[in-house]
C-alpha positions as CSV (number, residue, x, y, z in Angstrom):
1,X,380.7,177.3,45.6
2,X,380.6,177.0,49.4
3,X,376.8,176.5,49.4
4,X,377.1,173.5,47.1
5,X,379.8,171.9,49.1
6,X,377.9,172.3,52.4
7,X,374.8,170.8,50.8
8,X,376.7,167.8,49.5
9,X,378.3,167.1,52.9
10,X,375.1,167.4,54.8
11,X,373.2,165.3,52.2
12,X,375.9,162.6,52.1
13,X,376.0,162.2,55.9
14,X,372.3,162.2,56.3
15,X,371.5,159.8,53.5
16,X,374.3,157.4,54.5
17,X,372.6,157.3,57.9
18,X,369.2,156.7,56.3
19,X,370.6,153.9,54.1
20,X,372.2,152.4,57.2
21,X,368.9,152.3,59.0
22,X,367.1,150.7,56.1
23,X,369.8,148.0,55.7
24,X,369.6,147.2,59.4
25,X,365.8,146.9,59.1
26,X,366.2,144.5,56.2
27,X,368.7,142.5,58.2
28,X,371.5,142.8,55.6
29,X,375.0,141.6,56.3
30,X,378.0,143.9,56.5
31,X,378.5,144.1,52.7
32,X,374.8,144.8,52.3
33,X,374.9,147.6,54.8
34,X,377.8,149.3,52.9
35,X,376.0,148.9,49.5
36,X,372.7,150.3,50.9
37,X,374.4,153.2,52.5
38,X,376.6,154.0,49.5
39,X,373.6,153.8,47.1
40,X,371.4,156.0,49.2
41,X,374.1,158.6,49.8
42,X,375.8,158.7,46.4
43,X,373.5,157.2,43.8
44,X,371.5,160.3,43.1
45,X,374.6,162.4,42.7
46,X,376.1,159.9,40.2
47,X,372.9,160.1,38.0
48,X,372.8,163.9,38.3
49,X,376.5,164.3,37.2
50,X,376.0,162.0,34.2
51,X,372.9,163.9,33.1
52,X,374.8,167.2,33.5
53,X,377.8,165.8,31.6
54,X,380.1,166.2,34.6
55,X,382.8,163.9,36.0
56,X,381.0,162.2,38.9
57,X,381.9,164.0,42.1
58,X,382.0,160.7,43.9
59,X,384.7,159.4,41.6
60,X,386.9,162.5,41.6
61,X,386.9,163.3,45.4
62,X,387.6,161.0,48.3
63,X,385.4,162.9,50.8
64,X,382.0,161.4,49.9
65,X,383.2,157.8,50.3
66,X,385.0,158.6,53.5
67,X,381.9,160.3,54.9
68,X,379.8,157.2,54.2
69,X,382.3,154.9,55.8
70,X,382.6,157.1,58.9
71,X,378.8,157.3,59.3
72,X,378.5,153.5,59.1
73,X,381.3,152.9,61.6
74,X,380.0,155.6,64.1
75,X,376.4,154.4,63.8
76,X,377.5,150.9,64.6
77,X,379.8,152.0,67.5
78,X,377.0,154.1,69.1
79,X,374.4,151.3,68.3
80,X,371.9,153.7,66.7
81,X,370.3,150.7,65.1
82,X,368.9,149.6,68.5
83,X,366.7,152.7,68.9
84,X,363.3,150.9,68.4
85,X,361.3,150.6,65.1
86,X,363.9,152.2,62.9
87,X,361.8,154.0,60.2
88,X,359.7,155.7,62.9
89,X,362.6,156.9,65.0
90,X,363.5,160.6,65.1
91,X,367.0,159.7,63.9
92,X,365.7,158.2,60.7
93,X,363.1,160.8,60.0
94,X,365.5,163.7,60.5
95,X,368.4,162.1,58.6
96,X,366.1,161.3,55.6
97,X,364.7,164.9,55.7
98,X,368.1,166.6,55.9
99,X,369.4,164.4,53.0
100,X,366.3,165.0,50.9
101,X,366.6,168.8,51.2
102,X,370.3,169.1,51.0
103,X,370.6,167.0,47.8
104,X,367.6,168.8,46.3
105,X,369.6,172.0,46.8
106,X,372.9,170.6,45.4
107,X,371.1,169.1,42.4
108,X,369.4,172.4,41.6
109,X,372.6,174.4,42.0
110,X,374.5,172.2,39.6
111,X,371.7,172.3,37.1
112,X,371.8,176.1,37.3
113,X,375.6,176.1,36.8
114,X,375.2,174.1,33.5
115,X,372.4,176.5,32.5
116,X,369.4,174.1,32.5
117,X,366.0,175.5,32.1
118,X,363.2,175.4,34.7
119,X,362.3,171.7,34.1
120,X,365.9,170.7,34.0
121,X,366.6,172.4,37.4
122,X,363.5,170.9,39.0
123,X,364.3,167.4,37.6
124,X,367.9,167.5,38.8
125,X,366.8,168.5,42.3
126,X,364.4,165.5,42.3
127,X,366.9,163.0,40.8
128,X,369.7,164.0,43.1
129,X,367.5,163.8,46.2
130,X,365.7,160.5,45.5
131,X,367.7,158.7,42.9
132,X,369.9,156.8,45.3
133,X,367.0,155.8,47.6
134,X,364.9,154.6,44.7
135,X,367.7,152.4,43.4
136,X,368.2,151.0,47.0
137,X,364.5,150.3,47.4
138,X,364.3,148.5,44.1
139,X,367.3,146.4,45.0
140,X,365.7,145.5,48.3
141,X,362.3,144.8,46.6
142,X,360.6,147.7,48.5
143,X,358.2,150.3,47.2
144,X,360.3,153.5,46.8
145,X,359.6,156.0,49.5
146,X,359.2,158.6,46.7
147,X,355.9,157.0,45.7
148,X,354.2,156.5,49.0
149,X,355.5,159.1,51.5
150,X,354.1,162.4,52.6
151,X,355.1,165.2,50.4
152,X,358.5,163.5,49.8
153,X,359.2,164.2,46.1
154,X,357.0,167.3,46.2
155,X,359.4,169.0,48.7
156,X,362.3,168.3,46.3
157,X,360.4,169.8,43.4
158,X,359.5,172.9,45.4
159,X,363.1,173.4,46.5
160,X,364.3,173.2,42.8
161,X,361.6,175.6,41.7
162,X,362.4,178.2,44.4
163,X,366.1,178.1,43.6
164,X,365.4,178.6,39.9
165,X,363.2,181.6,40.8
166,X,366.0,183.0,42.9
167,X,368.4,182.6,40.0
168,X,366.2,184.6,37.7
169,X,366.4,187.6,40.1
170,X,370.1,187.1,40.8
171,X,369.4,186.1,44.4
172,X,372.4,184.0,45.5
173,X,374.6,183.4,48.4
174,X,374.7,181.4,51.7
175,X,371.7,183.1,53.4
176,X,369.1,182.5,50.6
177,X,370.2,178.9,50.3
178,X,369.9,178.4,54.0
179,X,366.4,179.9,53.9
180,X,365.4,177.4,51.3
181,X,367.0,174.6,53.3
182,X,365.0,175.7,56.4
183,X,361.8,175.9,54.4
184,X,362.3,172.4,52.9
185,X,363.1,170.8,56.2
186,X,360.2,172.4,57.9
187,X,357.8,171.5,55.1
188,X,358.9,167.9,55.0
189,X,358.7,167.4,58.8
190,X,355.3,169.1,59.0
191,X,354.0,166.9,56.2
192,X,355.3,163.8,58.0
193,X,353.8,164.6,61.4
194,X,350.6,166.0,59.9
195,X,350.3,163.0,57.5
196,X,349.8,165.3,54.5
197,X,349.5,163.4,51.2
198,X,348.9,164.4,47.6
199,X,345.5,163.5,46.3
200,X,345.0,160.0,45.0
201,X,342.8,158.8,42.1
202,X,340.1,156.3,42.9
C-alpha cells in the first residue's frame, strides 16, 4: 500500500529529527544520540507490529534504519542543533508534528489491515505515534510529551477515528489519506500556537 509506505517514510524521518533534537538538548554523547533517535523513530512501530502479530517492519527492511542514520548525519553536518532553544524552534515543532500525524496514519492503516475494531484502530494510531517518544522520555527521565503537550495524543486519536470511519464507507486511496494528514498537521500546529489544552481536574 503506497499510502502506508509514504506515511512510514515521513514519520521515520520526522521523528528521527525530533529524537536528535531531544538528545542534543539533553547533552547526550554520540551513542546516546543514536539511541534517542532510533527509539523515537522506530519504537512505536515495533510495539505496533508486535501487537498486530506482524514481523517488525524495522527488522525486515533496511530502509528505516538507513533513514535514521541519514537524518543524524545530515542534521550534524548542517548543524541544525545550533538553531536556538531546540524544543521551541520551527524545525523541532514541524518534525514532531509530521512524525505524529504520519505514524498515526500508518498505525491506523495497519490496524485496519488486520481487521481491528474501532478501539483497536484508534489505539494503534496512538501507540505507533507516541510509543517511541514515551520510551525515549522515560529513558531520559523526562515527563512524556504525550501527557503535557497541547492536543498531542488527541490529534493521534482523531486521525485513527477518522480513518476508521473512512474504512466503514470504503473510502480509501492517496487523496483521502493526504486530506487526513493535512487535517492532523493543521490541528496540531494550531493547538501548539494557540496553546490549546484538554481540561484538567483540580
